[in-house]
Jmol script that loads the backbone (N, CA, C; Angstrom):
load data "model"
ATOM      1  N   MET A   1     -12.665  34.444 -13.867  1.00  0.00           N
ATOM      2  CA  MET A   1     -12.353  34.886 -12.269  1.00  0.00           C
ATOM      3  C   MET A   1     -11.313  34.937 -12.234  1.00  0.00           C
ATOM      4  N   ARG A   2     -10.300  35.088 -12.738  1.00  0.00           N
ATOM      5  CA  ARG A   2      -8.784  35.380 -13.453  1.00  0.00           C
ATOM      6  C   ARG A   2      -8.836  36.624 -14.063  1.00  0.00           C
ATOM      7  N   TYR A   3      -9.553  36.674 -14.563  1.00  0.00           N
ATOM      8  CA  TYR A   3      -9.475  37.793 -15.677  1.00  0.00           C
ATOM      9  C   TYR A   3     -10.042  39.115 -14.748  1.00  0.00           C
ATOM     10  N   ARG A   4     -11.309  38.945 -13.934  1.00  0.00           N
ATOM     11  CA  ARG A   4     -11.236  39.745 -13.131  1.00  0.00           C
ATOM     12  C   ARG A   4     -10.407  40.434 -11.818  1.00  0.00           C
ATOM     13  N   MET A   5      -9.979  39.570 -11.252  1.00  0.00           N
ATOM     14  CA  MET A   5      -8.649  39.602 -10.468  1.00  0.00           C
ATOM     15  C   MET A   5      -7.557  40.173 -11.407  1.00  0.00           C
ATOM     16  N   ALA A   6      -7.200  40.032 -11.803  1.00  0.00           N
ATOM     17  CA  ALA A   6      -6.179  40.496 -13.174  1.00  0.00           C
ATOM     18  C   ALA A   6      -6.298  42.013 -13.170  1.00  0.00           C
ATOM     19  N   ILE A   7      -7.624  42.332 -13.653  1.00  0.00           N
ATOM     20  CA  ILE A   7      -8.315  44.007 -13.943  1.00  0.00           C
ATOM     21  C   ILE A   7      -7.974  44.650 -12.491  1.00  0.00           C
ATOM     22  N   CYS A   8      -8.650  43.640 -11.557  1.00  0.00           N
ATOM     23  CA  CYS A   8      -8.428  44.942  -9.959  1.00  0.00           C
ATOM     24  C   CYS A   8      -6.851  45.061  -9.505  1.00  0.00           C
ATOM     25  N   LEU A   9      -6.247  43.998 -10.138  1.00  0.00           N
ATOM     26  CA  LEU A   9      -4.859  44.397  -9.816  1.00  0.00           C
ATOM     27  C   LEU A   9      -3.764  45.339 -10.548  1.00  0.00           C
ATOM     28  N   LEU A  10      -4.664  45.500 -11.931  1.00  0.00           N
ATOM     29  CA  LEU A  10      -3.852  46.909 -12.478  1.00  0.00           C
ATOM     30  C   LEU A  10      -4.517  47.583 -12.375  1.00  0.00           C
ATOM     31  N   TRP A  11      -5.857  47.629 -11.516  1.00  0.00           N
ATOM     32  CA  TRP A  11      -6.710  49.598 -11.312  1.00  0.00           C
ATOM     33  C   TRP A  11      -5.742  49.720  -9.909  1.00  0.00           C
ATOM     34  N   CYS A  12      -5.597  48.665  -9.047  1.00  0.00           N
ATOM     35  CA  CYS A  12      -4.391  49.216  -8.335  1.00  0.00           C
ATOM     36  C   CYS A  12      -3.784  49.892  -7.980  1.00  0.00           C
ATOM     37  N   ALA A  13      -2.988  48.650  -8.954  1.00  0.00           N
ATOM     38  CA  ALA A  13      -1.401  49.284  -9.154  1.00  0.00           C
ATOM     39  C   ALA A  13      -0.839  50.813 -10.050  1.00  0.00           C
ATOM     40  N   ALA A  14      -2.378  50.546 -11.182  1.00  0.00           N
ATOM     41  CA  ALA A  14      -2.736  52.389 -11.391  1.00  0.00           C
ATOM     42  C   ALA A  14      -3.065  53.372 -10.197  1.00  0.00           C
ATOM     43  N   GLY A  15      -3.809  53.105  -9.580  1.00  0.00           N
ATOM     44  CA  GLY A  15      -4.124  53.609  -8.349  1.00  0.00           C
ATOM     45  C   GLY A  15      -3.122  54.150  -7.289  1.00  0.00           C
ATOM     46  N   LEU A  16      -2.257  53.033  -7.230  1.00  0.00           N
ATOM     47  CA  LEU A  16      -0.830  53.404  -6.226  1.00  0.00           C
ATOM     48  C   LEU A  16      -0.031  54.408  -7.264  1.00  0.00           C
ATOM     49  N   LEU A  17      -0.034  54.176  -8.329  1.00  0.00           N
ATOM     50  CA  LEU A  17       0.968  55.023  -9.409  1.00  0.00           C
ATOM     51  C   LEU A  17       0.733  56.144  -9.068  1.00  0.00           C
ATOM     52  N   TRP A  18      -0.605  57.093  -9.647  1.00  0.00           N
ATOM     53  CA  TRP A  18      -1.457  58.083  -9.663  1.00  0.00           C
ATOM     54  C   TRP A  18      -0.745  58.531  -7.945  1.00  0.00           C
ATOM     55  N   PHE A  19      -1.038  58.375  -6.851  1.00  0.00           N
ATOM     56  CA  PHE A  19      -0.770  59.251  -5.635  1.00  0.00           C
ATOM     57  C   PHE A  19       0.447  58.627  -5.645  1.00  0.00           C
ATOM     58  N   ALA A  20       1.627  58.166  -6.032  1.00  0.00           N
ATOM     59  CA  ALA A  20       2.812  58.011  -5.650  1.00  0.00           C
ATOM     60  C   ALA A  20       3.498  59.514  -5.745  1.00  0.00           C
ATOM     61  N   PRO A  21       4.391  59.638  -4.437  1.00  0.00           N
ATOM     62  CA  PRO A  21       4.789  61.309  -4.681  1.00  0.00           C
ATOM     63  C   PRO A  21       5.913  61.115  -6.312  1.00  0.00           C
ATOM     64  N   ALA A  22       5.419  61.904  -6.716  1.00  0.00           N
ATOM     65  CA  ALA A  22       6.779  63.126  -7.788  1.00  0.00           C
ATOM     66  C   ALA A  22       7.733  63.077  -7.400  1.00  0.00           C
ATOM     67  N   PRO A  23       8.976  63.672  -8.106  1.00  0.00           N
ATOM     68  CA  PRO A  23       9.935  63.764  -7.708  1.00  0.00           C
ATOM     69  C   PRO A  23       9.763  65.485  -8.186  1.00  0.00           C
ATOM     70  N   ALA A  24       9.992  66.146  -6.922  1.00  0.00           N
ATOM     71  CA  ALA A  24       9.857  67.810  -7.346  1.00  0.00           C
ATOM     72  C   ALA A  24      11.213  68.541  -7.221  1.00  0.00           C
ATOM     73  N   HIS A  25      11.268  69.622  -7.797  1.00  0.00           N
ATOM     74  CA  HIS A  25      12.448  70.399  -7.532  1.00  0.00           C
ATOM     75  C   HIS A  25      11.904  71.716  -8.015  1.00  0.00           C
ATOM     76  N   ALA A  26      12.383  72.940  -7.741  1.00  0.00           N
ATOM     77  CA  ALA A  26      11.856  74.088  -7.415  1.00  0.00           C
ATOM     78  C   ALA A  26      11.721  74.638  -8.916  1.00  0.00           C
ATOM     79  N   PHE A  27      10.812  75.441  -9.940  1.00  0.00           N
ATOM     80  CA  PHE A  27      11.366  76.148 -10.696  1.00  0.00           C
ATOM     81  C   PHE A  27      11.576  76.816 -10.703  1.00  0.00           C
ATOM     82  N   THR A  28      13.526  77.078 -11.701  1.00  0.00           N
ATOM     83  CA  THR A  28      14.160  78.126 -11.199  1.00  0.00           C
ATOM     84  C   THR A  28      13.946  79.240 -12.488  1.00  0.00           C
ATOM     85  N   GLY A  29      14.570  80.046 -11.959  1.00  0.00           N
ATOM     86  CA  GLY A  29      14.904  81.484 -12.777  1.00  0.00           C
ATOM     87  C   GLY A  29      15.136  81.170 -14.776  1.00  0.00           C
ATOM     88  N   THR A  30      15.889  80.070 -14.575  1.00  0.00           N
ATOM     89  CA  THR A  30      16.694  79.550 -15.666  1.00  0.00           C
ATOM     90  C   THR A  30      15.438  78.976 -16.771  1.00  0.00           C
ATOM     91  N   GLU A  31      14.253  78.658 -15.966  1.00  0.00           N
ATOM     92  CA  GLU A  31      13.486  78.012 -16.550  1.00  0.00           C
ATOM     93  C   GLU A  31      12.188  78.725 -16.598  1.00  0.00           C
ATOM     94  N   LEU A  32      11.765  79.825 -16.125  1.00  0.00           N
ATOM     95  CA  LEU A  32      11.282  80.803 -16.203  1.00  0.00           C
ATOM     96  C   LEU A  32      11.438  81.557 -17.064  1.00  0.00           C
ATOM     97  N   TYR A  33      12.974  82.067 -17.388  1.00  0.00           N
ATOM     98  CA  TYR A  33      13.549  82.726 -18.603  1.00  0.00           C
ATOM     99  C   TYR A  33      13.095  82.207 -19.977  1.00  0.00           C
ATOM    100  N   GLN A  34      13.655  80.564 -19.634  1.00  0.00           N
ATOM    101  CA  GLN A  34      13.060  79.829 -20.962  1.00  0.00           C
ATOM    102  C   GLN A  34      11.551  80.534 -21.547  1.00  0.00           C
ATOM    103  N   ASN A  35      10.826  79.795 -20.943  1.00  0.00           N
ATOM    104  CA  ASN A  35       9.394  80.043 -20.943  1.00  0.00           C
ATOM    105  C   ASN A  35       9.205  81.370 -21.705  1.00  0.00           C
ATOM    106  N   CYS A  36       9.388  82.250 -20.876  1.00  0.00           N
ATOM    107  CA  CYS A  36       9.082  83.887 -21.322  1.00  0.00           C
ATOM    108  C   CYS A  36       9.537  83.972 -21.888  1.00  0.00           C
ATOM    109  N   ALA A  37      11.012  84.148 -22.955  1.00  0.00           N
ATOM    110  CA  ALA A  37      11.572  84.426 -23.840  1.00  0.00           C
ATOM    111  C   ALA A  37      11.013  83.864 -24.492  1.00  0.00           C
ATOM    112  N   SER A  38      10.153  82.552 -25.204  1.00  0.00           N
ATOM    113  CA  SER A  38      10.074  81.947 -25.655  1.00  0.00           C
ATOM    114  C   SER A  38       8.948  82.671 -27.037  1.00  0.00           C
ATOM    115  N   ALA A  39       9.616  82.543 -28.421  1.00  0.00           N
ATOM    116  CA  ALA A  39       9.839  83.190 -29.475  1.00  0.00           C
ATOM    117  C   ALA A  39       7.857  83.232 -29.766  1.00  0.00           C
ATOM    118  N   GLN A  40       8.128  81.819 -29.456  1.00  0.00           N
ATOM    119  CA  GLN A  40       6.101  81.684 -30.447  1.00  0.00           C
ATOM    120  C   GLN A  40       4.694  81.822 -29.263  1.00  0.00           C
ATOM    121  N   LYS A  41       4.342  83.111 -29.551  1.00  0.00           N
ATOM    122  CA  LYS A  41       3.381  83.168 -28.327  1.00  0.00           C
ATOM    123  C   LYS A  41       2.070  82.082 -28.644  1.00  0.00           C
ATOM    124  N   ASN A  42       1.412  82.019 -27.596  1.00  0.00           N
ATOM    125  CA  ASN A  42       0.614  80.570 -27.631  1.00  0.00           C
ATOM    126  C   ASN A  42       0.675  79.747 -27.638  1.00  0.00           C
ATOM    127  N   SER A  43       2.492  79.513 -27.460  1.00  0.00           N
ATOM    128  CA  SER A  43       3.061  78.209 -26.760  1.00  0.00           C
ATOM    129  C   SER A  43       2.962  77.956 -25.801  1.00  0.00           C
ATOM    130  N   MET A  44       2.963  76.246 -25.229  1.00  0.00           N
ATOM    131  CA  MET A  44       3.060  75.706 -24.186  1.00  0.00           C
ATOM    132  C   MET A  44       3.999  76.273 -23.330  1.00  0.00           C
ATOM    133  N   GLU A  45       5.347  77.050 -23.723  1.00  0.00           N
ATOM    134  CA  GLU A  45       6.111  77.622 -23.014  1.00  0.00           C
ATOM    135  C   GLU A  45       5.580  79.142 -22.646  1.00  0.00           C
ATOM    136  N   ASP A  46       4.869  79.693 -23.841  1.00  0.00           N
ATOM    137  CA  ASP A  46       4.158  81.220 -22.893  1.00  0.00           C
ATOM    138  C   ASP A  46       3.124  81.077 -22.276  1.00  0.00           C
ATOM    139  N   LEU A  47       2.549  80.135 -22.437  1.00  0.00           N
ATOM    140  CA  LEU A  47       1.027  80.052 -21.305  1.00  0.00           C
ATOM    141  C   LEU A  47       1.772  79.508 -20.163  1.00  0.00           C
ATOM    142  N   ALA A  48       2.851  78.465 -20.031  1.00  0.00           N
ATOM    143  CA  ALA A  48       3.973  78.604 -19.022  1.00  0.00           C
ATOM    144  C   ALA A  48       4.091  80.072 -18.132  1.00  0.00           C
ATOM    145  N   CYS A  49       4.480  80.559 -18.804  1.00  0.00           N
ATOM    146  CA  CYS A  49       4.964  81.939 -18.543  1.00  0.00           C
ATOM    147  C   CYS A  49       3.924  82.789 -18.041  1.00  0.00           C
ATOM    148  N   ILE A  50       2.818  83.161 -18.480  1.00  0.00           N
ATOM    149  CA  ILE A  50       1.932  83.935 -18.338  1.00  0.00           C
ATOM    150  C   ILE A  50       1.385  83.216 -17.282  1.00  0.00           C
ATOM    151  N   SER A  51       1.296  82.140 -17.346  1.00  0.00           N
ATOM    152  CA  SER A  51       0.399  81.331 -15.950  1.00  0.00           C
ATOM    153  C   SER A  51       1.170  81.828 -14.652  1.00  0.00           C
ATOM    154  N   TYR A  52       2.299  81.409 -15.204  1.00  0.00           N
ATOM    155  CA  TYR A  52       3.207  81.355 -13.653  1.00  0.00           C
ATOM    156  C   TYR A  52       3.076  83.508 -12.757  1.00  0.00           C
ATOM    157  N   VAL A  53       3.632  83.944 -13.825  1.00  0.00           N
ATOM    158  CA  VAL A  53       3.319  85.357 -13.582  1.00  0.00           C
ATOM    159  C   VAL A  53       2.521  86.174 -13.050  1.00  0.00           C
ATOM    160  N   ARG A  54       1.368  85.954 -14.118  1.00  0.00           N
ATOM    161  CA  ARG A  54      -0.074  85.724 -13.543  1.00  0.00           C
ATOM    162  C   ARG A  54      -0.167  85.383 -11.631  1.00  0.00           C
ATOM    163  N   GLY A  55      -0.149  84.345 -11.458  1.00  0.00           N
ATOM    164  CA  GLY A  55      -0.103  83.296 -10.207  1.00  0.00           C
ATOM    165  C   GLY A  55       0.655  83.815  -9.136  1.00  0.00           C
ATOM    166  N   PHE A  56       1.742  84.464  -9.821  1.00  0.00           N
ATOM    167  CA  PHE A  56       2.830  85.331  -8.970  1.00  0.00           C
ATOM    168  C   PHE A  56       2.091  86.853  -8.579  1.00  0.00           C
ATOM    169  N   ILE A  57       1.666  87.276  -9.173  1.00  0.00           N
ATOM    170  CA  ILE A  57       0.971  88.569  -9.364  1.00  0.00           C
ATOM    171  C   ILE A  57       0.193  88.560  -8.081  1.00  0.00           C
ATOM    172  N   ASP A  58      -0.390  87.697  -8.368  1.00  0.00           N
ATOM    173  CA  ASP A  58      -1.955  87.367  -7.461  1.00  0.00           C
ATOM    174  C   ASP A  58      -1.735  87.010  -5.858  1.00  0.00           C
ATOM    175  N   GLY A  59      -0.583  86.498  -6.301  1.00  0.00           N
ATOM    176  CA  GLY A  59       0.241  85.687  -4.484  1.00  0.00           C
ATOM    177  C   GLY A  59       0.397  87.785  -3.950  1.00  0.00           C
ATOM    178  N   MET A  60       1.024  88.153  -4.681  1.00  0.00           N
ATOM    179  CA  MET A  60       1.858  89.261  -4.364  1.00  0.00           C
ATOM    180  C   MET A  60       1.405  90.028  -3.939  1.00  0.00           C
ATOM    181  N   VAL A  61      -0.273  90.419  -4.305  1.00  0.00           N
ATOM    182  CA  VAL A  61      -0.892  91.396  -3.932  1.00  0.00           C
ATOM    183  C   VAL A  61      -1.725  90.873  -2.880  1.00  0.00           C
ATOM    184  N   MET A  62      -2.176  89.950  -3.279  1.00  0.00           N
ATOM    185  CA  MET A  62      -3.152  89.132  -1.944  1.00  0.00           C
ATOM    186  C   MET A  62      -2.302  89.404  -0.484  1.00  0.00           C
ATOM    187  N   ALA A  63      -0.651  88.918  -0.516  1.00  0.00           N
ATOM    188  CA  ALA A  63       0.007  89.031   0.650  1.00  0.00           C
ATOM    189  C   ALA A  63       0.665  90.445   1.160  1.00  0.00           C
ATOM    190  N   ARG A  64       0.654  91.016  -0.039  1.00  0.00           N
ATOM    191  CA  ARG A  64       1.504  92.542   0.148  1.00  0.00           C
ATOM    192  C   ARG A  64       3.300  91.888   0.853  1.00  0.00           C
ATOM    193  N   VAL A  65       3.681  90.805   0.827  1.00  0.00           N
ATOM    194  CA  VAL A  65       4.734  90.312   1.308  1.00  0.00           C
ATOM    195  C   VAL A  65       4.813  90.453   2.825  1.00  0.00           C
ATOM    196  N   GLY A  66       3.977  90.953   3.898  1.00  0.00           N
ATOM    197  CA  GLY A  66       3.821  91.057   4.715  1.00  0.00           C
ATOM    198  C   GLY A  66       4.434  92.625   4.983  1.00  0.00           C
ATOM    199  N   GLY A  67       4.301  93.775   4.077  1.00  0.00           N
ATOM    200  CA  GLY A  67       4.481  94.687   4.029  1.00  0.00           C
ATOM    201  C   GLY A  67       6.152  94.923   3.983  1.00  0.00           C
ATOM    202  N   LYS A  68       6.573  94.132   3.416  1.00  0.00           N
ATOM    203  CA  LYS A  68       7.967  94.354   2.896  1.00  0.00           C
ATOM    204  C   LYS A  68       8.777  95.016   1.674  1.00  0.00           C
ATOM    205  N   GLY A  69       8.259  96.176   1.499  1.00  0.00           N
ATOM    206  CA  GLY A  69       8.464  96.371  -0.041  1.00  0.00           C
ATOM    207  C   GLY A  69       7.870  96.375  -0.832  1.00  0.00           C
ATOM    208  N   PHE A  70       6.546  95.909  -1.132  1.00  0.00           N
ATOM    209  CA  PHE A  70       6.139  95.786  -2.034  1.00  0.00           C
ATOM    210  C   PHE A  70       4.719  96.178  -1.940  1.00  0.00           C
ATOM    211  N   CYS A  71       4.343  97.563  -2.885  1.00  0.00           N
ATOM    212  CA  CYS A  71       3.444  98.446  -3.019  1.00  0.00           C
ATOM    213  C   CYS A  71       3.059  98.363  -4.402  1.00  0.00           C
ATOM    214  N   PRO A  72       1.662  97.422  -4.952  1.00  0.00           N
ATOM    215  CA  PRO A  72       1.887  97.909  -6.359  1.00  0.00           C
ATOM    216  C   PRO A  72       0.736  98.652  -6.425  1.00  0.00           C
ATOM    217  N   PRO A  73       1.003  99.308  -7.781  1.00  0.00           N
ATOM    218  CA  PRO A  73      -0.251 100.634  -7.851  1.00  0.00           C
ATOM    219  C   PRO A  73      -1.655  99.978  -7.708  1.00  0.00           C
ATOM    220  N   GLU A  74      -2.446 100.911  -7.260  1.00  0.00           N
ATOM    221  CA  GLU A  74      -3.969 100.108  -7.052  1.00  0.00           C
ATOM    222  C   GLU A  74      -4.667 100.299  -8.426  1.00  0.00           C
ATOM    223  N   ARG A  75      -3.901 100.504  -9.199  1.00  0.00           N
ATOM    224  CA  ARG A  75      -4.789  99.884 -10.284  1.00  0.00           C
ATOM    225  C   ARG A  75      -4.366  98.422 -11.070  1.00  0.00           C
ATOM    226  N   GLY A  76      -3.702  98.087 -10.009  1.00  0.00           N
ATOM    227  CA  GLY A  76      -3.220  96.577 -10.422  1.00  0.00           C
ATOM    228  C   GLY A  76      -2.384  96.857 -11.725  1.00  0.00           C
ATOM    229  N   ILE A  77      -1.913  95.307 -11.418  1.00  0.00           N
ATOM    230  CA  ILE A  77      -0.063  95.024 -12.715  1.00  0.00           C
ATOM    231  C   ILE A  77      -1.473  94.236 -13.247  1.00  0.00           C
ATOM    232  N   LEU A  78      -1.102  94.642 -15.029  1.00  0.00           N
ATOM    233  CA  LEU A  78      -1.527  93.704 -15.857  1.00  0.00           C
ATOM    234  C   LEU A  78      -0.420  92.614 -16.067  1.00  0.00           C
ATOM    235  N   VAL A  79      -1.064  92.042 -16.601  1.00  0.00           N
ATOM    236  CA  VAL A  79      -0.266  90.432 -16.706  1.00  0.00           C
ATOM    237  C   VAL A  79       0.866  91.090 -18.011  1.00  0.00           C
ATOM    238  N   ASP A  80       0.532  91.528 -18.717  1.00  0.00           N
ATOM    239  CA  ASP A  80       1.601  91.541 -19.891  1.00  0.00           C
ATOM    240  C   ASP A  80       2.863  92.318 -19.148  1.00  0.00           C
ATOM    241  N   GLN A  81       2.284  93.142 -18.176  1.00  0.00           N
ATOM    242  CA  GLN A  81       3.518  94.973 -17.621  1.00  0.00           C
ATOM    243  C   GLN A  81       4.113  93.472 -16.721  1.00  0.00           C
ATOM    244  N   GLY A  82       3.462  92.123 -16.181  1.00  0.00           N
ATOM    245  CA  GLY A  82       4.311  91.887 -15.109  1.00  0.00           C
ATOM    246  C   GLY A  82       4.970  90.957 -15.901  1.00  0.00           C
ATOM    247  N   ARG A  83       4.797  89.989 -16.489  1.00  0.00           N
ATOM    248  CA  ARG A  83       5.370  89.567 -17.858  1.00  0.00           C
ATOM    249  C   ARG A  83       6.664  90.791 -18.325  1.00  0.00           C
ATOM    250  N   ARG A  84       6.437  91.471 -18.875  1.00  0.00           N
ATOM    251  CA  ARG A  84       7.601  92.471 -19.065  1.00  0.00           C
ATOM    252  C   ARG A  84       8.836  92.614 -18.041  1.00  0.00           C
ATOM    253  N   ILE A  85       8.315  92.611 -16.701  1.00  0.00           N
ATOM    254  CA  ILE A  85       9.173  93.006 -15.760  1.00  0.00           C
ATOM    255  C   ILE A  85       9.547  91.975 -15.290  1.00  0.00           C
ATOM    256  N   ALA A  86       9.192  90.751 -15.299  1.00  0.00           N
ATOM    257  CA  ALA A  86       9.775  89.299 -15.032  1.00  0.00           C
ATOM    258  C   ALA A  86      10.783  88.967 -16.103  1.00  0.00           C
ATOM    259  N   GLU A  87      10.352  89.441 -17.363  1.00  0.00           N
ATOM    260  CA  GLU A  87      11.929  89.106 -18.246  1.00  0.00           C
ATOM    261  C   GLU A  87      12.771  89.961 -18.186  1.00  0.00           C
ATOM    262  N   LYS A  88      12.548  91.265 -18.107  1.00  0.00           N
ATOM    263  CA  LYS A  88      13.682  92.077 -17.815  1.00  0.00           C
ATOM    264  C   LYS A  88      14.794  91.559 -17.117  1.00  0.00           C
ATOM    265  N   TYR A  89      13.849  91.801 -15.425  1.00  0.00           N
ATOM    266  CA  TYR A  89      14.535  91.239 -14.840  1.00  0.00           C
ATOM    267  C   TYR A  89      15.822  89.948 -14.718  1.00  0.00           C
ATOM    268  N   LEU A  90      15.143  89.076 -15.280  1.00  0.00           N
ATOM    269  CA  LEU A  90      15.738  88.160 -15.651  1.00  0.00           C
ATOM    270  C   LEU A  90      16.992  88.149 -16.419  1.00  0.00           C
ATOM    271  N   LYS A  91      16.714  88.655 -17.539  1.00  0.00           N
ATOM    272  CA  LYS A  91      17.523  89.026 -18.584  1.00  0.00           C
ATOM    273  C   LYS A  91      18.747  89.736 -18.060  1.00  0.00           C
ATOM    274  N   ASP A  92      18.444  90.485 -17.288  1.00  0.00           N
ATOM    275  CA  ASP A  92      19.498  91.700 -16.256  1.00  0.00           C
ATOM    276  C   ASP A  92      20.421  90.938 -15.294  1.00  0.00           C
ATOM    277  N   HIS A  93      19.381  89.809 -14.735  1.00  0.00           N
ATOM    278  CA  HIS A  93      20.200  89.551 -13.551  1.00  0.00           C
ATOM    279  C   HIS A  93      20.413  87.749 -14.044  1.00  0.00           C
ATOM    280  N   PRO A  94      21.401  87.252 -15.071  1.00  0.00           N
ATOM    281  CA  PRO A  94      21.448  86.029 -14.877  1.00  0.00           C
ATOM    282  C   PRO A  94      21.893  85.286 -13.887  1.00  0.00           C
ATOM    283  N   ASP A  95      22.574  86.257 -13.099  1.00  0.00           N
ATOM    284  CA  ASP A  95      23.416  85.495 -12.100  1.00  0.00           C
ATOM    285  C   ASP A  95      22.295  84.940 -11.337  1.00  0.00           C
ATOM    286  N   ASP A  96      21.090  85.243 -11.337  1.00  0.00           N
ATOM    287  CA  ASP A  96      20.080  84.854 -10.109  1.00  0.00           C
ATOM    288  C   ASP A  96      19.231  83.634 -11.002  1.00  0.00           C
ATOM    289  N   LEU A  97      19.623  83.365 -12.205  1.00  0.00           N
ATOM    290  CA  LEU A  97      18.537  82.318 -12.623  1.00  0.00           C
ATOM    291  C   LEU A  97      18.538  81.071 -12.359  1.00  0.00           C
ATOM    292  N   HIS A  98      19.951  80.680 -11.132  1.00  0.00           N
ATOM    293  CA  HIS A  98      19.957  79.554 -10.439  1.00  0.00           C
ATOM    294  C   HIS A  98      18.584  79.307  -9.277  1.00  0.00           C
ATOM    295  N   LEU A  99      18.457  80.661  -8.652  1.00  0.00           N
ATOM    296  CA  LEU A  99      17.362  80.425  -7.958  1.00  0.00           C
ATOM    297  C   LEU A  99      15.771  80.292  -7.846  1.00  0.00           C
ATOM    298  N   GLU A 100      15.280  80.154  -6.981  1.00  0.00           N
ATOM    299  CA  GLU A 100      13.864  79.669  -7.138  1.00  0.00           C
ATOM    300  C   GLU A 100      13.211  80.925  -8.080  1.00  0.00           C
ATOM    301  N   ALA A 101      12.108  80.500  -8.965  1.00  0.00           N
ATOM    302  CA  ALA A 101      11.679  81.562  -9.911  1.00  0.00           C
ATOM    303  C   ALA A 101      10.906  82.594  -8.774  1.00  0.00           C
ATOM    304  N   GLY A 102      10.226  81.946  -7.860  1.00  0.00           N
ATOM    305  CA  GLY A 102       9.236  82.494  -7.125  1.00  0.00           C
ATOM    306  C   GLY A 102      10.336  83.690  -6.021  1.00  0.00           C
ATOM    307  N   LEU A 103      11.204  83.541  -5.671  1.00  0.00           N
ATOM    308  CA  LEU A 103      12.031  84.275  -5.038  1.00  0.00           C
ATOM    309  C   LEU A 103      12.926  85.273  -6.291  1.00  0.00           C
ATOM    310  N   VAL A 104      12.896  84.752  -7.254  1.00  0.00           N
ATOM    311  CA  VAL A 104      13.905  85.735  -8.626  1.00  0.00           C
ATOM    312  C   VAL A 104      12.266  87.125  -8.217  1.00  0.00           C
ATOM    313  N   LEU A 105      11.008  86.339  -8.666  1.00  0.00           N
ATOM    314  CA  LEU A 105      10.065  87.411  -9.491  1.00  0.00           C
ATOM    315  C   LEU A 105       9.871  87.965  -7.927  1.00  0.00           C
ATOM    316  N   GLY A 106       9.768  87.522  -7.220  1.00  0.00           N
ATOM    317  CA  GLY A 106       9.796  88.470  -5.552  1.00  0.00           C
ATOM    318  C   GLY A 106      10.902  89.607  -5.885  1.00  0.00           C
ATOM    319  N   THR A 107      11.807  89.661  -5.799  1.00  0.00           N
ATOM    320  CA  THR A 107      12.980  90.576  -6.060  1.00  0.00           C
ATOM    321  C   THR A 107      12.452  91.571  -7.277  1.00  0.00           C
ATOM    322  N   ALA A 108      11.858  91.008  -8.125  1.00  0.00           N
ATOM    323  CA  ALA A 108      11.762  91.578  -9.049  1.00  0.00           C
ATOM    324  C   ALA A 108      10.383  92.888  -9.204  1.00  0.00           C
ATOM    325  N   PHE A 109       9.670  92.079  -8.377  1.00  0.00           N
ATOM    326  CA  PHE A 109       8.210  93.071  -8.532  1.00  0.00           C
ATOM    327  C   PHE A 109       8.842  93.907  -7.357  1.00  0.00           C
ATOM    328  N   ILE A 110       9.647  93.732  -6.314  1.00  0.00           N
ATOM    329  CA  ILE A 110       9.835  94.846  -4.955  1.00  0.00           C
ATOM    330  C   ILE A 110      10.811  96.016  -5.824  1.00  0.00           C
ATOM    331  N   LYS A 111      11.602  95.432  -6.658  1.00  0.00           N
ATOM    332  CA  LYS A 111      12.362  96.884  -7.209  1.00  0.00           C
ATOM    333  C   LYS A 111      11.112  97.444  -8.330  1.00  0.00           C
ATOM    334  N   ALA A 112      10.453  96.775  -9.065  1.00  0.00           N
ATOM    335  CA  ALA A 112       9.715  97.526 -10.270  1.00  0.00           C
ATOM    336  C   ALA A 112       8.142  97.942  -8.930  1.00  0.00           C
ATOM    337  N   PHE A 113       8.289  98.287  -8.052  1.00  0.00           N
ATOM    338  CA  PHE A 113       7.382  98.571  -7.186  1.00  0.00           C
ATOM    339  C   PHE A 113       7.175  99.128  -5.503  1.00  0.00           C
ATOM    340  N   PRO A 114       8.522  99.915  -5.389  1.00  0.00           N
ATOM    341  CA  PRO A 114       8.603 100.027  -4.218  1.00  0.00           C
ATOM    342  C   PRO A 114       7.934 100.384  -3.608  1.00  0.00           C
ATOM    343  N   CYS A 115       7.778  99.963  -2.293  1.00  0.00           N
ATOM    344  CA  CYS A 115       7.002 101.155  -1.265  1.00  0.00           C
ATOM    345  C   CYS A 115       7.574 102.539  -1.077  1.00  0.00           C
ATOM    346  N   GLY A 116       6.659 103.676  -1.332  1.00  0.00           N
ATOM    347  CA  GLY A 116       7.003 105.151  -1.225  1.00  0.00           C
ATOM    348  C   GLY A 116       7.315 105.686  -2.312  1.00  0.00           C
ATOM    349  N   ALA A 117       7.041 105.030  -3.311  1.00  0.00           N
ATOM    350  CA  ALA A 117       7.363 105.436  -5.114  1.00  0.00           C
ATOM    351  C   ALA A 117       6.147 105.787  -5.436  1.00  0.00           C
ATOM    352  N   LYS A 118       6.246 106.792  -5.759  1.00  0.00           N
ATOM    353  CA  LYS A 118       5.152 107.583  -6.553  1.00  0.00           C
ATOM    354  C   LYS A 118       4.415 106.509  -8.043  1.00  0.00           C
ATOM    355  N   LYS A 119       3.240 106.330  -7.953  1.00  0.00           N
ATOM    356  CA  LYS A 119       2.521 105.519  -9.043  1.00  0.00           C
ATOM    357  C   LYS A 119       1.829 106.062  -9.928  1.00  0.00           C
TER     358      LYS A 119
END
end "model"
wireframe off; spacefill off
backbone 0.3
color backbone group
């Protein structure tokens, strides 16, 4: 009986820990740059960069940022192209690296694909 109760308590404790909030912080430009500048392709950092950039491109395309300056080409944006835009912007703007990665990438993509520009 004690054994079952101990197991039950352990499972309950594990369940509570599973749902406990983890400390969160914004993904910064520095972290994104470190991941994107990873020398090893197909590393965890490389995959994190690709995933973040792909998700960001999808979000920007879907939202069109409320028509506030982002107009992607009709043919779309390839992940590799998006990654290069992100890497270049992050490298060229080290003063923005402390900002949230989404804000930094938003600026990079708005500058890369401004509305009214020929595509």
